[in-house]
Structures are given as C-alpha cells and as structure tokens.
N, C-alpha and C positions, 0 to 999 in steps of 0.2 A: 239673807244675802241681798245687799243693796245694789249690786251691779250684776248684770247678766248680758248675754250676747243676743243680738238680733241679726240673724243671717239673712241677707237679702242682696239682690242685684242692685247696682247703683241707679238703674232705671226702673226697677220693679215697683209696682204700686200694690196697695192692699188688695188681697183677693187673688194674687198670683198663684198659679198651681204649683204643686211641689216639684214637678219636672223642671219648670223654669227656675224655681228656687235652687235646685241642685246645680243647674248650669251656672248660676251666679258664682258658685265657688270657684269656677275656672277663671273668673275675673278677679278673684281675690277681694271681694267686697265684704267687709265685716264692720258693722257699726254698733256702738253702744246703745242700749235701749234707753239710756238716760238722755239721749239726744232727741230733740223734738222741735216743734214750731216755736217761734219767738215767744218768750215769756216775760213777765215783769222783772225789772232789774232788782237786785238785792244788794246788801252791803258787802260787796266783793270788790276785788281789784284785779287788773291784768297788767303785767309788765312785759314789754316787748324785749326781744333779744338784746337790742342795743342798750337798753336801760337796765339790764340785769346787773346785779352785783357779781363781781368776778367768780365768787365761789358758787353762786347759783348757775351762772352761765356755763362754767366748766363742768359742773355736775350734770346739768341737763344735756349739754351737747355730748358729753361722754356716754351717758346712759342711752339717750336717743339714738346716737350714732351707732352704738354697739347693737342695739335691737334692730335698727334698720339694716345693718349689714347682715345680721343673723337671718332676717327675712329673705334678703337677696340670695344668701348662700344656702338657704333651706336648712339652717342650723336650728333644729327644733330643740335640742338639748339646752342651748343658751336661752332660747325664748321661754321654755317651760320653767327654767330656773328663775327667770325674771318676772313670772306671772304674778299678778296681784292675787293673794290667797282667796279673796271672795269670788274670783272667777275661775278658780282651779277646776271646778266641775265641768266647765265648758271647754276644756282643753282639746277634746277630740274635734269639735267644730272649728276651733281656731287653727289647729295644726292642718286640717284639711284645706282651709283657705290659704294658708301660707304655701302649702305644697302646690295648690292650684294656680298660684300667682307667679310661678317661676318664669313663664314666658314674658311677663311684663318687665322684669328686671334683667333678663338674660342679655349679656354683652355690654352691660353698663357698669358704671362706678357710682357708688352711693355718695351723694353730697347733700348735706343739710341745707334746707332752704330757709327755714325760719323756726323760731321757738317762741312760745308764749307761756309765761308763768301765770297761773290762775290761782288766786288766793281767796278761798272761801272759808277760812278758818274762823271768821267772825260770825258765821251762821250759828244759830242755836239749835237748828233742826234741819232735816232735809227739806230743800226748797227748790222751786223752779227758778233758775238763775241765768242771768245774762252777764257776760264780761265784755267791757268796752276797752279795746286795745288800741291806743292811739300812738302815733309816732311822736318824736320829740317836739315837733312844732305844733302838734295837735291838728294838722291839716288832713290826716287820713286816719279813720277809725275802722278797725275790723271788729265785728261783733261775734262772739262765741256764745251759743245758747245751749243750755243743758237743763234737763228736767229731773226733779227729785234728787238734787245733788246734796249729799251729806256734807257737814263741815269738814274742811281739810284743805290741803294744797294739791294742786293738779298742774299739769302742763300739756300743751299740744305741740307736737313736733312734726314738721313737714320735711320730707326728704325726696330727692329725685334720683333715679337711676340714669345718670347722664351718659349719653352715648348708646343707650339701649334702643333698638329699632322702634319699640313701642313706648319708649320714654316713660317707663313706669314711675308713678308718683305715690308716695306713702304718706299716710297720716297716722300718727300715733297719739294715743291718750295715755299719759302717765299719771300715777298717783303716788304721793309720798306716804310710805308705809314702813314702819319699823326702821327708820333711819336710812332708807334707800328709795330710789325711784323704781316703781314697779309698773309693769305693763298692764293697763286696764282695757285697752281696745285699739284696734287698728283698721285701716282701710288700705287697699292697694288698687289703684286704677291706672289705666293707660293714660299717657299724656298725648298720644298721637292715635288717630284713627285714619286709615287709608292714606297714610304718609303725610297727614296735615295735623298741625297742633291747634289748640283752642283759639289762638289769635287769628290764624288763617280762616277757621270756620266762622268766627265772628265777622271778619271782613267780608267773607263770602255771603253771609246772611244779609249784610247791608246791601251788597250788590244785587242780590236776588230780590230784596224788598223794592229797590229802586226800579228793577226790571219788571215789576208786576207779577212776581211769582210768590204769592203770600205763603202757600203751603211749604214750598222748598225753603223759603226764608225762615219760617217758623221753626222747622226741624233743624235747620243749620244752627240757629241760636241754641237749640237744645243740645246739639253736639258740642258747641263751644262751651256751654256751661259745664258739661260733664268733664271736659278736659282741662278746665282752668283751675280747678281746686279739687283735692282728693277727698274731701269730706262734704257732708250735707249740712253740718251744723254751724257753718261759718258764713257770714255775709260781709260784703265790703262795698265801697263806693263803685268799683268796677262792675261787680256782679249786679248791683242795683241798677246801674246804667244799662247793662245788657238786658235786664228784665224790663226796663222802661221802653227800650227800643222794640223789644219783642212784643210787648203789650200794645204798642202803637200800630202794629200791622193790621190793616183792614182785610176782611174776608179771610182771616186765618182759620186754621182747623180747630182753634180753641173751643168754639161753640158749634161745630159742625156735626157732632155726633149725638145720637145715632144717625148714620148716613145711609140713605137708600140709593142703590145703584141698579138701574135697569140693565138686563143682559138678555136681549131677545125676549122670549116668552117668560123668562124668569126675572126675579128681582132679588138682589142680595142686600142684606142689612149688615153694615159694619158698625160695631158698637164703639170701637176705639182704635186709634192709631197712635203709636208712641215710638220714640227712639228705643232701639233694642240692640245694643252693641255686644250681645252675648258672645258672638264669634269674633270679637275684636275687629269688627268692621262697622261702618256707619250704616247699619241696617235699620229698617222700621219694622214694627210688629203690629199686625192688623188682627184684631179680634172680631170674628164675624159669626153670625148666627147660622149654624149648620142645619141642613135638612135632616140630620140624624143618621147619615150613612156611617157604617162601621167597618166595612171592607177597606183595607188600607189603600188599594188602588182607587176605589171610589172616593175615599177621603182626599187623596192627592188630586184627583181630577176636579173635585169640587173646589179645593183650595186654589188651584191654578186659575179656575174660572173667576173666582172672587178677586184674586190679585190682578188678573187681566182687566176686569171691569174697573178696579180702583185706578190703575195706571192710565186707562183710557179717559177717566174723569179728571185725573191730575197728572198729565204727561210730564210735567216738570220734575216730578219725583224721580222718574226714570233716569234723568240726566245728572242728578245731583247726589244720589245715594247708592250704596253698594248693592243692596238687595232688600227683600221683604220676608219677614216671618209670617206664617199664617197660623192662627190659633182658632180652632173651631170651638164655639160655645154652644152647648145644648143643655138647657136648664141651668143647674148650678155647676156643671162640669165644663172645664176648659182644657182642650187638648192641643198641644203643639203638633202640627201636622207636617210642615215643611218649611225650609228656608231656601229661597232661590235668589241667585244674583239677578239683577235687572235684565241682563242679556238673555236669560233663560225663561223669562216670562213673556208669553206671546203678546 
C-alpha cells in the first residue's frame, strides 16, 4: 500500500507522547505520510483552478466540494464511499478525525478556496516530487511537495467554513482512481485563534518585534503560520516572507533551549517551548525536566512553579497568549500535566 495515514497535531513534533497525539484528533489534523520536506523537482506539472479545462474544473470542484461538505456535516457514509481503496484500512483513524473537527466548521458554510491539479503521470516509478503552481502571469508560484509519489493524477483542494466562529479550513488530497476522484488525505484546522485570524497575528508579530519583544513576536509568527494555510506541504511567497521576517528576530527563542531558570534555591530546566493550540487557543507548550514526582498534586505544584519561573523570565508572553501547557519530562517519558490560562499562573 503506497499511501497511509500519519495522525498528528499541526503543531506536534517528532517524539510527542501518545496523549498529546490523541488530543490532536480534536483539532482534526490528518496528513498524508507522503508529505515531507522539500524534495527535488520531477517531470510533473501543476495547473491552477483558473487554468483548468472546464471538465477538470467541474469534476474537481464537484468532488472536492462534496467531500468538504461531508466533513462539515459529519457525513461519514459519503466520505467512506469516496475513500481511496489503498487507504481503506485507515478508515477508523480518519473518521475519528472528522468527528473531532466538528467544532471547527460548526455554524459555517463550506466555500471552496482553491484547487490545484497535480499531474505526475509521466513518472516511471514512485519519486520524491515537487509541483510548481504558478498563476497566469507567472508572478506567484505555490509549491506543493510530496514524497514517494507514484505515477498518477492528483489534486489539492482547499475549502473554508465561512461564518464559523473558528473559521475552519480544510485541505483535501484527491487521487484519480478507476475513473473518479477519490479521497486520499485531509486536514482540518482553525482559521482563527482567540478571535483573530492569521493576518492579524502576522501584523501583531511585526508590532511585537518592533517593540522589542522577541519571544512574543516569534510565537505570534508561529500562530500566523498555522492559521494561514491548512496544510504543511505547501509553500508560497507569502509564507516565505513570513519565515524571513521571523528568522530576522534577534534574541528569539529559536536557539534558547535548553533554558535554565532559577527559582529560589531550585533551578528548572525547560527543554522546549512551542505553540500548542490543542484547546483551540493560542497556548504555548513547555516541556521541562521534572524532579520525578508522581503524586498528581505534587506534579501540579511543580508544573505551576516552572510556568511561573518561565513567565517571570519572559513576561511579555503573559500579555500576548492565552495560556501555557506544562509537559513533564523524565527520561524518555513525557507527561502532560496541566494547561493554565495566563491569569491563573502566579
């Protein structure tokens, strides 16, 4: 089977524990395992929606729209019937993600945003592949990257739940199989966190960078990136610009870890700090080295002490994000301990 599912949170990194992985289902994030880092270009082509032949445009918008509506309506029967045969064995995971994404599309109407037709039929074997999707003038190019892609025709369809409070955005990967477009993969992400969209968070990041708050600026860029596109396998001039601005921040948290924080007679060590929108808020997730306490009350006390020390060191985070997750690390084990809104952290 050349295609299989990789279940993960859209902010999760390698090594994340299974409890965090299961929470990612509530965010509706499912990605194809064939998606990876940029690879060498192959003999392929991409056609944007505006340049599609009428029959291709009509077929793709009909199939993509039908599947997107089925996701929003929790219509598992329609989705299962449209599933690519090679991923049928992963239906349980896919259906769980769809069911967990209901809050992202609730109250909205599905509207297609864009369609890309990816032609890899000239490949002679599975290959790491990039598709360069340019507009009619060639002034803007979107790059879609896939790994170990077999010969065939594929499509990427983006849709939005317009009017939904969380502005759910959907990314679908379709594959042409037996004379029809079949569902090969999907993601569902919020387009809004804490009542602000990606454009607002990007602008906010710039303001924070100018104001000399590098940590808050850095993570605001991370929020913006997560909200601006529903998939991780696409790059564009706008996203590249965002990345360039973020990389230019001096004294950012990018190279700050592991971070040692004094706390009276104790010293805490934080291994990492990342964006963690598991609860559909602009939260951060701190992984710290625990003393090894196992009593739940003692774990909570330790976690609060760590978070308090973190916010004392970086007070700007308190003003700009909803809260912080605490993950206790001991050896190879990582345990989610608590999530607290900023106002509840001393």
